[in-house]
C-alpha positions in Angstrom: -0.2 0.0 0.0 1.4 3.4 -1.1 1.7 6.6 1.2 1.0 9.7 -0.7 2.3 12.9 0.8 -0.7 15.4 0.8 -0.1 19.0 -0.3 1.3 20.8 2.9 2.6 17.6 4.5 4.1 17.5 8.1 3.4 21.6 8.6 5.0 22.7 5.2 2.9 25.4 3.1 1.0 23.6 0.5 2.3 23.7 -3.2 5.6 25.4 -2.4 9.1 24.4 -3.1 9.6 23.6 0.5 6.4 21.4 0.6 7.7 19.7 -2.6 11.2 19.1 -1.3 9.9 17.8 2.0 7.8 15.2 0.2 10.4 14.3 -2.2 12.9 13.5 0.6 10.3 11.6 2.7 9.6 8.0 2.2 6.3 8.7 0.6 5.9 6.7 -2.5 3.9 9.5 -4.3 3.6 13.3 -3.9 0.3 15.2 -4.4 0.1 18.5 -5.9 -2.8 20.7 -6.7 -2.9 22.0 -10.3 -4.5 25.3 -11.9 -4.2 27.1 -15.1 -4.1 31.0 -15.3 -5.6 33.0 -18.1 -2.4 32.9 -20.1 -2.4 29.0 -19.9 0.4 28.7 -17.5 0.1 25.6 -15.0 0.8 26.5 -11.5 0.6 24.6 -8.3 -2.5 26.1 -6.3 -5.6 24.9 -4.6 -8.0 27.8 -5.3 -9.0 29.6 -8.5 -6.1 31.8 -9.7 -8.1 34.4 -11.5 -10.1 35.3 -8.3 -7.6 34.7 -5.5 -4.2 35.8 -6.9 -2.9 39.0 -8.5 -0.6 39.0 -11.4 2.3 40.0 -9.0 1.5 37.5 -6.4 1.9 34.8 -9.1 5.5 35.5 -9.2 5.7 33.7 -5.8 3.9 30.6 -7.0 5.4 27.4 -8.3 4.8 26.6 -11.6 4.0 23.0 -12.8 7.3 23.2 -15.2 9.3 24.1 -12.2 7.8 21.3 -10.0 8.3 18.5 -12.6 12.0 19.8 -13.0 12.4 19.3 -9.2 10.6 15.9 -9.2 12.7 14.6 -12.3 15.7 13.2 -10.5 13.6 11.4 -7.9 13.0 8.7 -10.2 11.4 6.4 -7.6 8.5 9.0 -7.0 5.0 9.0 -8.6 3.1 12.4 -9.0 -0.5 12.8 -8.1 -1.7 15.8 -10.0 -5.0 16.7 -8.1 -6.7 18.7 -11.0 -8.7 21.5 -9.6 -10.4 22.6 -12.8 -11.7 21.1 -15.9 -9.8 20.4 -19.3 -6.3 20.2 -17.7 -5.6 16.4 -18.5 -3.8 17.0 -21.9 -1.9 20.1 -20.8 -0.4 18.3 -17.6 0.3 15.3 -19.7 2.1 17.1 -22.5 4.4 18.9 -19.8 5.1 15.7 -18.3 6.0 14.0 -21.6 8.5 16.9 -22.0 10.2 15.8 -18.8 9.8 12.0 -19.8 7.7 11.7 -16.8 4.4 10.6 -18.1 4.4 7.1 -16.9 4.7 8.4 -13.2 1.5 10.4 -13.3 -1.7 9.9 -11.5 -4.8 12.0 -11.8 -7.4 12.8 -9.1 -9.8 15.7 -8.9 -11.7 17.3 -11.8 -10.9 14.5 -14.2 -13.2 13.8 -17.2 -13.1 11.0 -19.6 -13.5 12.0 -23.3 -15.9 10.4 -25.8 -12.9 9.4 -27.9 -9.6 8.2 -26.3 -7.0 11.0 -25.9 -3.1 10.5 -25.7 -2.9 11.3 -21.9 -5.2 8.0 -21.1 -2.4 5.7 -22.5 0.1 7.0 -19.9 -1.9 8.3 -16.8 -3.5 6.3 -14.1 -6.8 7.9 -12.9 -8.4 7.4 -9.4 -11.7 9.0 -10.2 -13.1 11.0 -7.5 -16.2 9.2 -6.2 -18.3 12.3 -5.7 -17.9 13.2 -9.4 -19.8 10.0 -10.2 -23.0 12.0 -9.9 -22.5 13.4 -13.5 -23.1 9.8 -14.6 -26.3 9.7 -12.5 -29.1 10.7 -14.8 -31.3 10.9 -11.8 -29.1 12.1 -9.2 -30.6 14.4 -6.5 -27.9 15.0 -4.1 -24.8 13.3 -2.1 -27.3 11.5 0.0 -28.5 9.7 -3.1 -26.1 6.9 -2.5 -27.6 4.1 -4.5 -27.2 6.1 -7.8 -23.7 6.8 -7.0 -23.1 3.0 -6.6 -24.9 2.2 -9.9 -23.0 4.9 -11.7 -19.7 3.5 -10.3 -20.8 0.0 -11.5 -21.5 1.3 -15.0 -18.2 3.5 -15.4 -16.2 0.4 -14.2 -17.9 -1.9 -16.6 -17.2 0.5 -19.4 -13.6 0.8 -18.0 -12.3 4.0 -20.1 -8.6 3.9 -20.7 -6.7 5.3 -17.8 -9.3 4.4 -15.1 -7.6 2.2 -12.3 -9.8 3.1 -9.3 -11.6 5.3 -7.2 -10.5 8.3 -5.0 -12.5 9.2 -2.0 -12.6 10.6 1.6 -11.5 7.8 4.0 -14.7 8.2 6.0 -16.9 7.3 3.2 -14.9 4.2 2.8 -15.2 3.2 6.5 -19.0 3.7 6.2 -19.3 1.5 3.2 -16.3 -0.8 3.8 -18.3 -4.1 3.3 -19.6 -3.0 0.0 -16.1 -2.1 -1.3 -14.6 -5.6 0.2 -17.2 -7.3 -2.0 -16.9 -5.1 -5.0 -13.0 -5.1 -5.0 -12.5 -1.8 -6.4 -9.0 -0.6 -6.0 -9.2 2.6 -3.8 -7.1 5.8 -3.1 -8.2 7.3 0.3 -7.7 10.8 1.5 -6.9 12.5 4.0 -5.9 10.3 6.8 -4.0 12.1 9.7 -5.2 10.1 12.6 -2.9 7.5 13.9 -5.6 5.1 15.0 -7.2 5.5 11.5 -3.8 5.0 9.8 -3.0 1.9 11.8 -6.4 0.4 11.0 -6.3 1.2 7.1 -2.6 0.2 6.6 -3.1 -3.1 7.8 -6.5 -3.6 5.9 -6.2 -6.9 3.9 -9.8 -7.6 2.6 -10.4 -4.3 0.6 -8.0 -3.2 -2.1 -6.6 -0.1 -0.8 -3.9 1.0 -2.9 -2.9 4.3 -1.5 -3.6 6.5 1.5 -3.0 10.1 1.3 -2.0 12.0 4.5 -0.5 15.2 5.8 1.2 13.2 8.5 3.7 11.4 6.2 6.3 10.7 9.1 3.6 9.4 11.3 2.3 7.0 8.6 5.8 5.8 7.9 6.2 5.0 11.7 2.9 3.2 11.9 3.9 1.3 8.6 7.1 0.1 10.0 5.6 -1.1 13.1 3.1 -3.0 11.3 5.8 -4.6 9.0 8.0 -5.4 12.0 4.9 -7.1 13.9 4.3 -9.2 10.7 7.9 -10.2 10.5 8.1 -11.1 14.1 4.7 -13.1 13.7 6.1 -15.0 10.7 9.4 -15.7 12.5 7.8 -17.2 15.5 5.4 -19.2 13.0 8.6 -20.6 11.2 10.5 -21.4 14.5 7.4 -23.2 15.9 7.1 -25.3 12.8 10.9 -25.9 12.7 10.6 -27.1 16.4 7.7 -29.4 15.7 9.5 -31.1 13.0 12.7 -31.7 15.2 10.4 -33.1 18.1 8.7 -35.7 15.6 12.2 -36.7 14.2 
C-alpha cells in the first residue's frame, strides 16, 4: 500500500518548493500537488482559482508545474499525483510531463473527465476517479445522499472501464462507512486525507479491501505506523517458522 504525501505535509506550506522537497525527501511513494491554469495558459501549483484569488504580482511567488516537474525529475522512484482543480487540464499536464519524460509516473485525481474518444494522456496516466464526481454519470441524481445512484454509476463506469481508469478516489470516512460493499466489489481505492494515527493503523493493515494508496499530511507518522506493522508481521512470521521447525525436530 502506497503512502501519498498530501500538499502541505508535516507542517509545510502547500504547493511550495519547501513542501515539494519535503515530500520528495520523505519515504512517501507519491507526492500530491494541486494544479490550476491561469488566463495565459500557464500551469501552477495552487488549490484555489487563480483568477479570483491571486494577483498578477503574487503569481511570481507561486511554483509553476514546469518548475515542479523539474524538481521531481531526478527522484525517479516518486510518482506524482496531480489533483486537477479545474476542468480540461488533462492533456496540458500530460504534455508537460512528456517533455520531462515523466508521463508514466503520473496519477490524476480531482476534476478529471473521460472524453468520448480516447486521448493521448489516457495511455500513460493512471486515474483514481473522485467518487463524488460520479454524480455526472447519474441521470436521476438528487444529491450526495442519493447513495444508490452513485453506486450504480460506479458499476456502470467500471464496466465501461475507460482507458486510464484504475480505481476510485474518496474521503476515507466514506470508505469506512461502506467498507463491506467495497470489500465485496474489490474496487481499487485511493483514500484521503488520513491524519489520525488510529485510522492510519487500521487502514494500513487492511487486507480484505483493495486500498492502493493512503493520502496523509502526517507522512512521517504514517511511515512509523507502517514500519511498526511490518515489524509485527515479520515477528509473527518468524515465530511461526520457529514453531514449525521445532515441531519437525520433535517428531524426528
